[in-house]
N, C-alpha and C positions, 0 to 999 in steps of 0.2 A: 820780597816782592809784594806789592799791594794787591788787594782783591780786585780793584778796578783794572790793573794791568793784566791780571790773569783772565778776567772776564773779557777784556778787549782782545786778548790773543785768541780766546775761544771763539769769540764773535768773528774775528778775522779768519780763523780756520773754516768756520761754517760758511762765511761769505765767499771765501776763496774756493771752497768746494763747489758752490753754485756757479761761480765764475768759470772754473775749469771745466765743469760739466757742460755748461753752455758753450764755451769755446770749442770743446771737442765735438759736440753735436753739430755746431755751425760749420766747423772745418771738415770733419770727416763724413758727415751724413748729408749736410746741406750744400757742401762744395764752396763755402766762403773762402776767400783769400785769408791767410793766417792772421793778418793784421785786422781785417774786418771781423773775423771770428773773435779775436782778442778784445777788440773794442766792445762787441756785443756782450761778451762775457763780463767785461768790466762794468758795464751798465747794470747787468743783473746782480752782480756781486755788490755793487755800490748801493743799490736799492735794499738789498738784504742787510748790509752793514748799517745803513741809516736806521732801519727799523729796529735792529737789535741794539744799536748804540743808544737810541732814544728810550727804549723801553727797559732794557736790562742792564747794559754796561754802565751808563752814566746817569740813569734814571732822570732823563730830561723831560718827563711828562708834565712837570709843573710849569714849564715854560712854553710859550707859543710855538706851534709847528712852523708857521711861515718864516719867522726869523731864523730858527734852527735850520730849516730847509735851505734858505738862501745861503747861510754860512756853510752848510754841508756841500751845496753845489759848487761854491767857490773852492772849497778844499778839494772836493772830488774832481773838479776840472784840473787842478794841479796833479792829482793822482792819475787821472786819465792821460795827461801829457807825459808824466814820468813813466807810467806803465807801458804805454804804446811805444814810446821812444826806446825804453829799456829793452822791450821784447824785440824790437827791430834790430837794435845794436847787437844784442847777444845772439840772435838767430842769424842775422845777415853777416856780421863781421867775425863771429867766433864759430859759426857753423853748428851751433847747438840747436836741437829740435825746438820747434815753437813751444811745445808742451813743457819741456824742462826750462826754457827761457822764461816762460810765464810764471813758473813756480819760483825760480830764483828772484825775479823782479818783484813778485808779490811779497816775498818775505822781506826784502830790503826796503821797499816802499811802505809796507805795512808797519814795520817797527820804526823806521827812521823818519817817517813823514806823517802817516795817518794817525797813529796813536796820539802823538803830541798835539797835533792841530785839533783833533776831535776833543781831547781833554781840556785844552786851554782856550779854544776858540769856539767850536761849534756847540758843545754841550756845557760850557762853563756857566 
């Protein structure tokens, strides 16, 4: 495994922790509907992931922020769609709690979608 892949997974774990914490706070303490809480968590996790990806994982500081941000937002929009849809399907149709659904979907989308697009498109 490459150092970049390991850093990307560490960044993903950190971002997912922020995402899950935000999701739980929004759902359990603020009374959000689980999909609204998941969406909010994904926004916070995405912002964390961009910052870590740019500065630490892919060392993208030598390129301009605006272009990277636009590419990240395009990629992140797909992430948002996949995550929100995945959480709904796993929670609604399989009866799994929103929290477990969020973890399952985050792992699948993180490895199968985010890593490759960030490496080859956003921070390339």
